[in-house]
N, CA, C and O of each residue as an XYZ file, in Angstrom:
912
protein
N      28.240    130.555    220.159
C      27.073    129.673    220.088
C      27.040    128.780    221.326
O      28.046    128.164    221.677
N      25.899    128.711    221.978
C      25.749    127.879    223.157
C      25.706    126.404    222.762
O      25.096    126.036    221.758
N      26.356    125.574    223.558
C      26.368    124.132    223.326
C      25.555    123.461    224.426
O      25.848    123.630    225.609
N      24.535    122.702    224.038
C      23.648    122.036    224.986
C      24.024    120.573    225.172
O      24.277    119.882    224.185
N      24.069    120.078    226.410
C      24.018    118.633    226.599
C      22.676    118.130    226.054
O      21.661    118.806    226.220
N      22.650    116.972    225.414
C      21.428    116.536    224.722
C      20.301    116.169    225.680
O      19.130    116.367    225.357
N      20.635    115.640    226.852
C      19.631    115.179    227.802
C      19.706    116.032    229.068
O      20.750    116.102    229.717
N      18.586    116.681    229.414
C      18.527    117.569    230.579
C      17.475    117.029    231.532
O      16.312    116.879    231.157
N      17.872    116.739    232.755
C      16.943    116.217    233.754
C      15.988    117.327    234.200
O      16.418    118.394    234.638
N      14.696    117.058    234.081
C      13.639    118.031    234.349
C      13.401    118.181    235.851
O      13.266    117.184    236.559
N      13.350    119.416    236.337
C      13.109    119.714    237.756
C      14.075    118.956    238.656
O      13.672    118.313    239.626
N      15.318    119.041    238.328
C      16.480    118.486    239.050
C      16.793    117.057    238.634
O      17.844    116.818    238.039
N      15.919    116.101    238.924
C      16.246    114.714    238.632
C      15.176    113.966    237.892
O      15.239    112.742    237.773
N      14.180    114.687    237.385
C      13.083    114.006    236.723
C      12.343    113.112    237.700
O      12.072    113.509    238.834
N      12.017    111.909    237.264
C      11.267    110.970    238.103
C      12.168    110.200    239.065
O      11.690    109.316    239.777
N      13.450    110.516    239.098
C      14.380    109.785    239.947
C      14.270    110.165    241.413
O      14.723    109.417    242.280
N      13.666    111.330    241.709
C      13.579    111.832    243.081
C      12.488    112.899    243.111
O      12.026    113.332    242.056
N      12.067    113.332    244.305
C      11.100    114.433    244.374
C      11.599    115.651    243.602
O      12.788    115.969    243.631
N      10.692    116.323    242.920
C      11.087    117.415    242.037
C      11.682    118.597    242.793
O      11.322    118.871    243.938
N      12.601    119.290    242.123
C      13.231    120.497    242.650
C      13.840    120.290    244.035
O      13.640    121.093    244.946
N      14.586    119.193    244.169
C      15.249    118.898    245.440
C      16.729    118.609    245.208
O      17.154    118.292    244.097
N      17.499    118.727    246.284
C      18.910    118.356    246.213
C      19.062    116.871    245.936
O      20.009    116.451    245.270
N      18.124    116.071    246.449
C      18.148    114.635    246.167
C      18.028    114.384    244.674
O      18.658    113.465    244.149
N      17.234    115.183    243.987
C      17.115    115.049    242.539
C      18.411    115.368    241.828
O      18.800    114.662    240.898
N      19.087    116.427    242.255
C      20.377    116.773    241.657
C      21.395    115.658    241.864
O      22.135    115.301    240.947
N      21.425    115.112    243.074
C      22.363    114.027    243.360
C      22.038    112.788    242.524
O      22.939    112.113    242.026
N      20.740    112.494    242.374
C      20.338    111.336    241.573
C      20.729    111.521    240.115
O      21.209    110.586    239.475
N      20.526    112.718    239.592
C      20.904    112.993    238.202
C      22.406    112.828    238.012
O      22.856    112.248    237.024
N      23.172    113.339    238.962
C      24.630    113.229    238.863
C      25.082    111.770    238.922
O      25.957    111.361    238.158
N      24.489    110.984    239.828
C      24.862    109.570    239.939
C      24.580    108.812    238.646
O      25.316    107.900    238.269
N      23.495    109.208    237.973
C      23.117    108.529    236.734
C      24.049    108.886    235.579
O      24.131    108.161    234.587
N      24.743    109.997    235.720
C      25.630    110.441    234.660
C      25.096    111.601    233.849
O      25.654    111.935    232.804
N      24.008    112.227    234.320
C      23.488    113.416    233.637
C      24.527    114.524    233.673
O      25.212    114.716    234.677
N      24.634    115.234    232.595
C      25.511    116.397    232.544
C      24.748    117.695    232.726
O      25.357    118.752    232.893
N      23.400    117.629    232.697
C      22.615    118.854    232.732
C      21.313    118.661    233.486
O      20.705    117.591    233.440
N      20.892    119.711    234.183
C      19.637    119.694    234.936
C      18.895    121.003    234.719
O      19.479    122.019    234.344
N      17.596    120.949    234.966
C      16.734    122.146    234.935
C      16.006    122.224    236.258
O      15.622    121.199    236.822
N      15.808    123.454    236.767
C      14.979    123.620    237.956
C      14.342    124.998    237.975
O      14.759    125.912    237.264
N      13.300    125.123    238.826
C      12.505    126.344    238.924
C      12.885    127.134    240.170
O      13.171    126.555    241.218
N      12.887    128.459    240.051
C      13.267    129.310    241.173
C      12.167    130.334    241.450
O      11.721    131.042    240.547
N      11.739    130.401    242.706
C      10.681    131.293    243.163
C      11.136    131.970    244.452
O      12.005    131.446    245.149
N      10.562    133.127    244.779
C      10.940    133.854    245.989
C      10.001    133.563    247.154
O       8.788    133.447    246.982
N      10.589    133.448    248.345
C       9.804    133.376    249.572
C       9.359    134.786    249.960
O       9.714    135.760    249.298
N       8.576    134.886    251.043
C       8.102    136.192    251.498
C       9.247    137.108    251.895
O       9.136    138.328    251.771
N      10.350    136.533    252.372
C      11.507    137.355    252.752
C      12.542    137.435    251.636
O      13.702    137.764    251.885
N      12.128    137.136    250.412
C      12.970    137.372    249.244
C      14.092    136.392    249.022
O      15.079    136.727    248.367
N      13.968    135.176    249.555
C      15.002    134.160    249.348
C      14.627    133.298    248.145
O      13.521    132.760    248.106
N      15.512    133.153    247.168
C      15.220    132.272    246.032
C      15.292    130.809    246.449
O      16.319    130.349    246.948
N      14.202    130.085    246.244
C      14.158    128.651    246.543
C      13.736    127.891    245.292
O      13.216    128.475    244.341
N      13.965    126.582    245.307
C      13.532    125.749    244.192
C      12.081    125.345    244.410
O      11.760    124.606    245.341
N      11.207    125.843    243.533
C       9.774    125.591    243.671
C       9.103    125.869    242.336
O       9.416    126.856    241.670
N       8.186    125.004    241.950
C       7.465    125.178    240.696
C       6.128    125.872    240.884
O       5.806    126.799    240.141
N       5.341    125.439    241.866
C       3.992    125.964    242.062
C       4.002    127.190    242.972
O       4.887    127.344    243.814
N       3.007    128.060    242.793
C       2.874    129.206    243.691
C       2.399    128.789    245.075
O       2.569    129.531    246.043
N       1.808    127.608    245.172
C       1.378    127.075    246.461
C       2.230    125.866    246.823
O       2.853    125.255    245.954
N       2.254    125.527    248.092
C       3.199    124.545    248.611
C       2.678    123.120    248.689
O       3.468    122.185    248.818
N       1.359    122.934    248.614
C       0.768    121.644    248.954
C       1.230    120.476    248.090
O       1.433    119.378    248.608
N       1.401    120.683    246.798
C       1.654    119.546    245.906
C       3.009    118.897    246.147
O       3.132    117.675    246.063
N       4.017    119.689    246.443
C       5.375    119.128    246.497
C       6.026    119.175    247.874
O       7.157    118.715    248.035
N       5.326    119.726    248.877
C       5.895    119.776    250.217
C       4.841    119.367    251.244
O       3.690    119.098    250.902
N       5.259    119.327    252.498
C       4.320    119.056    253.588
C       3.689    120.341    254.108
O       2.944    120.313    255.087
N       3.976    121.451    253.470
C       3.470    122.760    253.893
C       2.162    123.088    253.185
O       1.740    122.392    252.262
N       1.541    124.155    253.637
C       0.314    124.658    253.019
C       0.442    126.161    252.805
O       1.190    126.843    253.506
N      -0.312    126.670    251.810
C      -0.327    128.103    251.578
C       0.545    128.526    250.417
O       1.095    127.694    249.696
N       0.666    129.844    250.243
C       1.402    130.430    249.123
C       2.879    130.604    249.460
O       3.231    131.011    250.567
N       3.720    130.296    248.510
C       5.165    130.460    248.701
C       5.498    131.904    249.041
O       6.294    132.168    249.942
N       4.888    132.841    248.318
C       5.229    134.254    248.476
C       4.737    134.854    249.786
O       5.068    135.995    250.110
N       3.951    134.095    250.539
C       3.423    134.605    251.813
C       4.109    133.984    253.017
O       3.724    134.253    254.155
N       5.119    133.159    252.782
C       5.823    132.507    253.881
C       7.323    132.706    253.753
O       7.880    132.665    252.656
N       7.964    132.922    254.889
C       9.414    133.088    254.889
C      10.102    131.744    254.720
O       9.480    130.689    254.843
N      11.384    131.801    254.439
C      12.153    130.564    254.332
C      12.095    129.789    255.643
O      11.957    128.566    255.636
N      12.199    130.488    256.758
C      12.146    129.820    258.059
C      10.826    129.100    258.260
O      10.800    127.977    258.763
N       9.732    129.734    257.871
C       8.415    129.099    258.007
C       8.295    127.865    257.124
O       7.755    126.844    257.551
N       8.790    127.952    255.907
C       8.724    126.813    254.991
C       9.604    125.677    255.493
O       9.201    124.514    255.472
N      10.799    126.015    255.942
C      11.709    124.989    256.439
C      11.183    124.336    257.723
O      11.533    123.194    258.017
N      10.358    125.038    258.479
C       9.823    124.477    259.715
C       8.903    123.291    259.447
O       8.798    122.380    260.268
N       8.239    123.307    258.294
C       7.341    122.196    257.974
C       7.915    121.262    256.921
O       7.431    120.141    256.766
N       8.940    121.701    256.192
C       9.580    120.823    255.212
C      11.025    121.271    255.023
O      11.308    122.199    254.266
N      11.919    120.603    255.715
C      13.328    120.981    255.673
C      13.991    120.661    254.349
O      15.129    121.066    254.114
N      13.297    119.938    253.479
C      13.898    119.519    252.220
C      13.793    120.516    251.092
O      14.270    120.245    249.989
N      13.175    121.677    251.336
C      13.068    122.691    250.286
C      14.399    123.424    250.167
O      14.807    124.092    251.117
N      15.088    123.322    249.034
C      16.421    123.921    248.919
C      16.388    125.372    248.448
O      15.479    125.789    247.731
N      17.390    126.122    248.863
C      17.592    127.457    248.328
C      18.352    127.363    247.009
O      18.959    126.339    246.695
N      18.307    128.440    246.252
C      19.091    128.493    245.017
C      20.574    128.303    245.323
O      21.278    127.610    244.589
N      21.044    128.916    246.402
C      22.457    128.806    246.758
C      22.839    127.361    247.030
O      23.897    126.908    246.595
N      21.992    126.636    247.742
C      22.283    125.229    248.036
C      22.288    124.386    246.768
O      23.149    123.525    246.585
N      21.318    124.644    245.894
C      21.245    123.885    244.646
C      22.449    124.151    243.759
O      23.009    123.223    243.175
N      22.847    125.402    243.654
C      23.980    125.721    242.793
C      25.280    125.143    243.337
O      26.173    124.796    242.564
N      25.398    125.035    244.670
C      26.591    124.414    245.246
C      26.698    122.945    244.814
O      27.785    122.460    244.499
N      25.560    122.245    244.804
C      25.553    120.856    244.358
C      25.877    120.771    242.866
O      26.647    119.910    242.439
N      25.288    121.663    242.085
C      25.549    121.660    240.638
C      27.028    121.908    240.350
O      27.608    121.250    239.486
N      27.634    122.839    241.056
C      29.041    123.122    240.812
C      29.922    121.964    241.270
O      30.927    121.652    240.631
N      29.547    121.334    242.367
C      30.310    120.190    242.857
C      30.336    119.065    241.821
O      31.365    118.421    241.615
N      29.192    118.838    241.174
C      29.092    117.760    240.194
C      29.321    118.231    238.759
O      29.209    117.451    237.814
N      29.646    119.528    238.608
C      29.879    120.105    237.278
C      28.665    119.922    236.359
O      28.796    119.537    235.197
N      27.487    120.206    236.910
C      26.250    120.101    236.151
C      25.934    121.408    235.434
O      25.933    122.476    236.045
N      25.672    121.316    234.157
C      25.140    122.427    233.364
C      23.715    122.686    233.847
O      22.958    121.738    234.059
N      23.341    123.941    234.022
C      22.043    124.238    234.641
C      21.167    125.129    233.775
O      21.630    126.122    233.213
N      19.891    124.758    233.677
C      18.860    125.646    233.142
C      18.074    126.183    234.341
O      17.304    125.455    234.968
N      18.277    127.444    234.644
C      17.616    128.093    235.773
C      16.358    128.763    235.237
O      16.434    129.754    234.511
N      15.206    128.219    235.598
C      13.945    128.806    235.142
C      13.374    129.716    236.218
O      13.089    129.269    237.329
N      13.207    130.986    235.890
C      12.581    131.943    236.794
C      11.091    131.656    236.828
O      10.429    131.663    235.791
N      10.564    131.404    238.015
C       9.161    131.025    238.163
C       8.522    131.971    239.179
O       8.333    131.597    240.336
N       8.188    133.195    238.755
C       7.707    134.184    239.730
C       6.276    133.923    240.183
O       5.433    133.484    239.401
N       6.016    134.201    241.455
C       4.639    134.251    241.922
C       3.957    135.456    241.271
O       4.623    136.419    240.890
N       2.650    135.402    241.146
C       1.904    136.485    240.496
C       2.197    137.821    241.168
O       2.110    137.946    242.390
N       2.543    138.810    240.362
C       2.839    140.139    240.880
C       4.284    140.348    241.272
O       4.676    141.469    241.598
N       5.095    139.286    241.249
C       6.493    139.399    241.655
C       7.451    139.108    240.488
O       8.572    138.641    240.686
N       6.981    139.393    239.282
C       7.772    139.059    238.104
C       9.119    139.798    238.092
O      10.171    139.167    237.984
N       9.088    141.110    238.201
C      10.330    141.872    238.132
C      11.203    141.631    239.357
O      12.424    141.520    239.240
N      10.584    141.550    240.529
C      11.354    141.318    241.749
C      12.079    139.983    241.690
O      13.240    139.890    242.089
N      11.413    138.959    241.200
C      12.048    137.650    241.103
C      13.242    137.688    240.162
O      14.311    137.174    240.493
N      13.070    138.292    238.997
C      14.180    138.394    238.060
C      15.338    139.195    238.612
O      16.500    138.854    238.391
N      15.022    140.261    239.332
C      16.068    141.108    239.897
C      16.850    140.381    240.984
O      18.081    140.369    240.971
N      16.130    139.776    241.925
C      16.806    139.087    243.032
C      17.675    137.943    242.522
O      18.832    137.808    242.921
N      17.116    137.128    241.645
C      17.884    135.996    241.123
C      19.038    136.488    240.246
O      20.140    135.942    240.302
N      18.784    137.514    239.441
C      19.841    138.052    238.588
C      21.007    138.589    239.394
O      22.164    138.350    239.049
N      20.713    139.312    240.467
C      21.778    139.847    241.322
C      22.568    138.708    241.960
O      23.796    138.758    242.027
N      21.856    137.679    242.430
C      22.551    136.546    243.057
C      23.447    135.832    242.047
O      24.608    135.540    242.333
N      22.905    135.559    240.880
C      23.685    134.853    239.863
C      24.896    135.665    239.414
O      25.960    135.102    239.156
N      24.742    136.970    239.322
C      25.864    137.822    238.917
C      27.032    137.710    239.888
O      28.186    137.879    239.495
N      26.741    137.429    241.143
C      27.788    137.309    242.162
C      28.380    135.907    242.263
O      29.578    135.745    242.497
N      27.529    134.893    242.083
C      27.952    133.549    242.483
C      27.939    132.482    241.391
O      28.556    131.431    241.565
N      27.260    132.719    240.278
C      27.099    131.661    239.287
C      28.312    131.568    238.386
O      28.943    132.577    238.068
N      28.637    130.340    237.972
C      29.760    130.144    237.052
C      29.366    130.308    235.588
O      30.219    130.206    234.706
N      28.105    130.556    235.322
C      27.657    130.804    233.953
C      27.518    129.578    233.086
O      27.327    129.703    231.877
N      27.609    128.375    233.675
C      27.521    127.140    232.893
C      26.058    126.714    232.743
O      25.551    125.892    233.506
N      25.404    127.289    231.749
C      24.002    126.961    231.509
C      23.245    128.104    230.877
O      23.810    128.913    230.141
N      21.949    128.162    231.175
C      21.070    129.133    230.541
C      19.963    129.525    231.514
O      19.610    128.755    232.408
N      19.422    130.717    231.337
C      18.327    131.217    232.160
C      17.098    131.351    231.272
O      17.191    131.814    230.136
N      15.945    130.942    231.797
C      14.713    131.014    231.019
C      13.550    131.403    231.922
O      13.658    131.363    233.148
N      12.434    131.782    231.296
C      11.217    132.074    232.056
C      10.054    132.248    231.092
O      10.212    132.785    229.996
N       8.886    131.786    231.517
C       7.679    132.108    230.765
C       7.320    133.584    230.923
O       6.552    134.123    230.127
N       7.870    134.239    231.943
C       7.613    135.653    232.195
C       8.706    136.502    231.565
O       9.851    136.483    232.017
N       8.355    137.247    230.523
C       9.345    138.117    229.909
C       9.799    139.196    230.887
O      10.963    139.598    230.861
N       8.902    139.672    231.748
C       9.289    140.679    232.742
C      10.399    140.153    233.648
O      11.367    140.859    233.931
N      10.251    138.916    234.097
C      11.276    138.329    234.958
C      12.596    138.175    234.219
O      13.656    138.515    234.744
N      12.525    137.667    233.017
C      13.747    137.453    232.239
C      14.466    138.770    231.962
O      15.688    138.845    232.084
N      13.723    139.801    231.593
C      14.347    141.093    231.307
C      14.948    141.713    232.561
O      16.002    142.345    232.497
N      14.282    141.535    233.705
C      14.824    142.055    234.961
C      16.138    141.357    235.306
O      17.086    142.001    235.756
N      16.194    140.039    235.097
C      17.435    139.314    235.343
C      18.515    139.721    234.355
O      19.679    139.864    234.727
N      18.136    139.905    233.112
C      19.093    140.266    232.068
C      19.847    141.551    232.409
O      21.023    141.679    232.071
N      19.193    142.497    233.070
C      19.854    143.760    233.413
C      21.082    143.535    234.301
O      22.011    144.343    234.295
N      21.082    142.453    235.051
C      22.203    142.154    235.938
C      23.138    141.091    235.368
O      24.186    140.802    235.945
N      22.754    140.515    234.237
C      23.519    139.421    233.632
C      23.718    139.682    232.134
O      23.241    138.914    231.299
N      24.411    140.752    231.807
C      24.499    141.137    230.392
C      25.232    140.138    229.508
O      25.047    140.140    228.291
N      26.051    139.295    230.095
C      26.875    138.409    229.286
C      26.462    136.936    229.350
O      27.102    136.091    228.724
N      25.404    136.622    230.097
C      25.001    135.229    230.240
C      24.004    134.817    229.155
O      23.430    135.662    228.470
N      23.812    133.513    229.014
C      22.912    132.980    227.994
C      21.472    132.937    228.521
O      21.216    132.464    229.628
N      20.546    133.438    227.709
C      19.117    133.398    228.023
C      18.374    132.649    226.926
O      18.755    132.675    225.756
N      17.294    131.977    227.344
C      16.451    131.240    226.401
C      15.037    131.799    226.425
O      14.525    132.166    227.483
N      14.413    131.863    225.265
C      12.975    132.119    225.210
C      12.257    130.832    225.594
O      12.661    129.746    225.178
N      11.197    130.949    226.383
C      10.468    129.768    226.847
C       8.992    129.922    226.518
O       8.333    130.852    226.982
N       8.478    128.991    225.706
C       7.088    129.021    225.272
C       6.495    127.617    225.307
O       7.212    126.618    225.370
N       5.177    127.572    225.265
C       4.520    126.315    224.905
C       4.604    126.170    223.388
O       5.254    125.252    222.887
N       3.953    127.069    222.657
C       4.028    127.094    221.196
C       4.757    128.362    220.761
O       4.677    129.389    221.434
N       5.455    128.289    219.656
C       6.209    129.433    219.159
C       5.240    130.530    218.694
O       4.462    130.298    217.769
N       5.270    131.723    219.314
C       4.346    132.784    218.919
C       4.831    133.520    217.669
O       5.992    133.410    217.277
N       3.926    134.263    217.060
C       4.284    134.977    215.836
C       5.334    136.046    216.084
O       6.120    136.361    215.191
N       5.355    136.607    217.288
C       6.264    137.719    217.574
C       7.525    137.279    218.312
O       8.150    138.088    218.998
N       7.907    136.013    218.184
C       9.036    135.512    218.975
C      10.338    136.213    218.656
O      11.190    136.366    219.531
N      10.507    136.643    217.414
C      11.770    137.288    217.055
C      11.930    138.646    217.740
O      13.044    139.040    218.087
N      10.818    139.360    217.935
C      10.887    140.632    218.671
C      11.253    140.377    220.126
O      12.039    141.120    220.714
N      10.684    139.327    220.704
C      11.024    138.960    222.081
C      12.485    138.547    222.183
O      13.172    138.885    223.147
N      12.945    137.822    221.190
C      14.351    137.410    221.187
C      15.277    138.622    221.164
O      16.294    138.648    221.857
N      14.919    139.624    220.364
C      15.743    140.826    220.286
C      15.747    141.586    221.612
O      16.790    142.078    222.042
N      14.588    141.681    222.257
C      14.521    142.399    223.537
C      15.375    141.725    224.597
O      16.049    142.400    225.377
N      15.351    140.403    224.631
C      16.041    139.662    225.679
C      17.485    139.326    225.319
O      18.305    139.048    226.194
N      17.782    139.356    224.036
C      19.096    138.890    223.615
C      19.226    137.390    223.787
O      20.292    136.886    224.139
N      18.132    136.676    223.535
C      18.112    135.229    223.723
C      18.902    134.528    222.631
O      18.941    134.975    221.485
N      19.533    133.414    223.010
C      20.351    132.676    222.058
C      19.776    131.307    221.732
O      20.352    130.567    220.934
N      18.644    130.960    222.341
C      18.039    129.651    222.150
C      16.557    129.751    222.469
O      16.125    130.685    223.145
N      15.773    128.789    221.981
C      14.329    128.746    222.224
C      13.964    127.392    222.818
O      14.415    126.353    222.336
N      13.138    127.408    223.877
C      12.620    126.182    224.486
C      11.121    126.094    224.217
O      10.397    127.070    224.409
N      10.653    124.927    223.772
C       9.263    124.742    223.374
C       8.702    123.434    223.906
O       9.447    122.499    224.198
N       7.375    123.377    224.030
C       6.677    122.128    224.310
C       6.849    121.220    223.098
O       6.526    121.608    221.975
N       7.353    120.023    223.325
C       7.601    119.104    222.216
C       6.348    118.845    221.388
O       6.436    118.643    220.177
N       5.181    118.848    222.034
C       3.936    118.570    221.322
C       3.560    119.684    220.349
O       2.701    119.494    219.489
N       4.204    120.850    220.485
C       3.872    121.995    219.637
C       4.860    122.199    218.488
O       4.783    123.191    217.763
N       5.772    121.270    218.333
C       6.791    121.398    217.284
C       6.349    120.672    216.020
O       6.014    119.488    216.048
N       6.355    121.404    214.918
C       6.046    120.808    213.617
C       7.051    121.332    212.592
O       8.000    122.033    212.941
N       6.832    120.984    211.332
C       7.775    121.378    210.286
C       7.894    122.889    210.172
O       8.990    123.403    209.951
N       6.792    123.608    210.320
C       6.828    125.068    210.218
C       7.700    125.662    211.327
O       8.431    126.628    211.106
N       7.614    125.079    212.502
C       8.428    125.566    213.624
C       9.908    125.306    213.365
O      10.743    126.189    213.564
N      10.229    124.099    212.923
C      11.640    123.788    212.686
C      12.220    124.660    211.573
O      13.396    125.021    211.615
N      11.406    124.995    210.588
C      11.877    125.893    209.527
C      12.092    127.299    210.066
O      13.075    127.954    209.720
N      11.169    127.771    210.919
C      11.284    129.112    211.486
C      12.530    129.253    212.354
O      13.132    130.324    212.426
N      12.911    128.151    213.016
C      14.035    128.193    213.947
C      15.356    127.767    213.303
O      16.364    127.640    213.998
N      15.363    127.551    212.020
C      16.576    127.102    211.329
C      17.737    128.053    211.617
O      17.608    129.266    211.456
N      18.854    127.502    212.038
C      20.028    128.306    212.334
C      20.135    128.746    213.781
O      21.158    129.296    214.191
N      19.070    128.504    214.572
C      19.068    128.876    215.987
C      18.876    127.624    216.834
O      17.984    126.829    216.538
N      19.673    127.420    217.872
C      19.462    126.238    218.717
C      18.082    126.263    219.371
O      17.590    127.324    219.755
N      17.466    125.097    219.495
C      16.190    124.992    220.189
C      16.124    123.655    220.919
O      16.742    122.667    220.525
N      15.340    123.671    222.009
C      15.213    122.488    222.849
C      13.745    122.274    223.183
O      12.932    123.190    223.061
N      13.408    121.049    223.608
C      12.000    120.708    223.840
C      11.778    120.056    225.203
O      12.634    119.335    225.715
N      10.620    120.328    225.767
C      10.177    119.677    227.004
C       8.806    119.044    226.743
O       8.176    119.410    225.751
N       8.317    118.139    227.548
C       9.061    117.231    228.396
C       8.994    115.891    227.679
O       7.905    115.359    227.467
N      10.134    115.341    227.304
C      10.223    114.195    226.399
C      10.689    112.972    227.185
O      11.812    112.937    227.688
N       9.810    111.965    227.286
C      10.110    110.787    228.101
C      10.159    109.494    227.297
O      10.150    108.403    227.868
N      10.211    109.613    225.990
C      10.146    108.457    225.096
C      11.309    108.509    224.108
O      11.585    109.554    223.518
N      11.982    107.385    223.932
C      13.144    107.356    223.041
C      12.781    107.665    221.593
O      13.513    108.370    220.899
N      11.656    107.136    221.147
C      11.256    107.380    219.757
C      10.990    108.854    219.522
O      11.427    109.417    218.518
N      10.275    109.481    220.446
C       9.996    110.918    220.311
C      11.288    111.726    220.339
O      11.454    112.665    219.560
N      12.203    111.361    221.237
C      13.473    112.071    221.309
C      14.256    111.913    220.011
O      14.832    112.881    219.514
N      14.281    110.717    219.465
C      15.006    110.459    218.227
C      14.448    111.297    217.084
O      15.204    111.843    216.280
N      13.120    111.397    217.015
C      12.496    112.192    215.959
C      12.827    113.673    216.112
O      13.077    114.362    215.124
N      12.827    114.156    217.343
C      13.150    115.563    217.582
C      14.599    115.856    217.226
O      14.887    116.865    216.581
N      15.514    114.985    217.640
C      16.915    115.204    217.289
C      17.113    115.178    215.772
O      17.906    115.949    215.232
N      16.404    114.305    215.102
C      16.517    114.224    213.641
C      16.013    115.495    212.960
O      16.458    115.834    211.863
N      15.076    116.202    213.617
C      14.532    117.426    213.030
C      15.329    118.670    213.416
O      14.982    119.781    213.014
N      16.387    118.489    214.187
C      17.259    119.613    214.510
C      17.267    120.055    215.954
O      17.964    121.009    216.299
N      16.514    119.391    216.802
C      16.453    119.744    218.219
C      17.828    119.559    218.869
O      18.499    118.552    218.641
N      18.241    120.539    219.679
C      19.554    120.470    220.319
C      19.538    119.645    221.587
O      20.532    119.003    221.924
N      18.394    119.655    222.312
C      18.330    118.973    223.612
C      16.881    118.727    223.978
O      15.973    119.393    223.480
N      16.680    117.752    224.865
C      15.337    117.514    225.398
C      15.398    117.511    226.921
O      16.353    117.018    227.520
N      14.364    118.070    227.528
C      14.157    118.003    228.962
C      13.314    116.759    229.241
O      12.307    116.529    228.572
N      13.720    115.962    230.218
C      13.045    114.693    230.428
C      12.867    114.362    231.898
O      13.698    114.718    232.734
N      11.770    113.673    232.204
C      11.571    113.101    233.529
C      12.212    111.729    233.627
O      12.312    111.170    234.720
N      12.651    111.173    232.491
C      13.216    109.825    232.463
C      14.632    109.830    231.870
O      14.881    109.208    230.837
N      15.540    110.527    232.522
C      16.919    110.485    232.023
C      17.493    109.078    232.060
O      18.415    108.769    231.305
N      16.961    108.218    232.927
C      17.429    106.836    232.987
C      17.124    106.083    231.697
O      17.851    105.161    231.329
N      16.042    106.475    231.003
C      15.702    105.850    229.726
C      16.429    106.478    228.548
O      16.820    105.776    227.616
N      16.614    107.794    228.581
C      17.151    108.482    227.407
C      18.683    108.549    227.374
O      19.281    108.520    226.298
N      19.310    108.636    228.536
C      20.760    108.760    228.543
C      21.475    107.610    227.824
O      22.407    107.861    227.060
N      21.062    106.356    228.048
C      21.800    105.280    227.365
C      21.754    105.382    225.845
O      22.669    104.919    225.163
N      20.696    105.985    225.311
C      20.566    106.077    223.855
C      21.143    107.340    223.262
O      21.583    107.347    222.112
N      21.146    108.432    224.054
C      21.467    109.736    223.439
C      22.552    110.540    224.126
O      22.861    111.639    223.666
N      23.136    110.059    225.185
C      24.164    110.844    225.889
C      25.381    111.065    225.009
O      26.343    111.704    225.436
């Protein structure tokens, strides 16, 4: 059975630093976080980097699509975009449990899962879980990571989630906190589940009371003192 740290910093450090950056990982570690989550996407030359959006404008000084630019091109306009290898080195240094979310650009679902899965099979210490909204990406990664922990990732729990769980061999479910009700908690009884994105102590307390194993948060500074 997988054991979750209760508080997981969303996109590396939550609101403590720019999202999906090494600065976020360092900020989370300084605060005392034991766990972080981040998104992984491929560049045009197939390098896994930490990135949430398919386009670069919102979180970097670059413009255009991630999948259409090489790592060198992206680094030329924003040197702060980290590779998966760089992020994992920081996580291992600080002994951070990691939720690696596969975030493929459109049309690159299987390629993203394969590239990241192959990399993780060689270099990852296995301390954490892999998730994706794309079942294709998750299944592609699973082929290279037969013994690692995978999570189903949804907004709301679908009717066919158990079939998806069987295909992936998932051991946990991640859901939008706003979509969790009594029917969901009953359906998930006996299986660990976690919720995103929870930035309020009262909401976190209610979720933990209903059986939630962990929450992803942008405000680990608020939740850690109460729930670590």
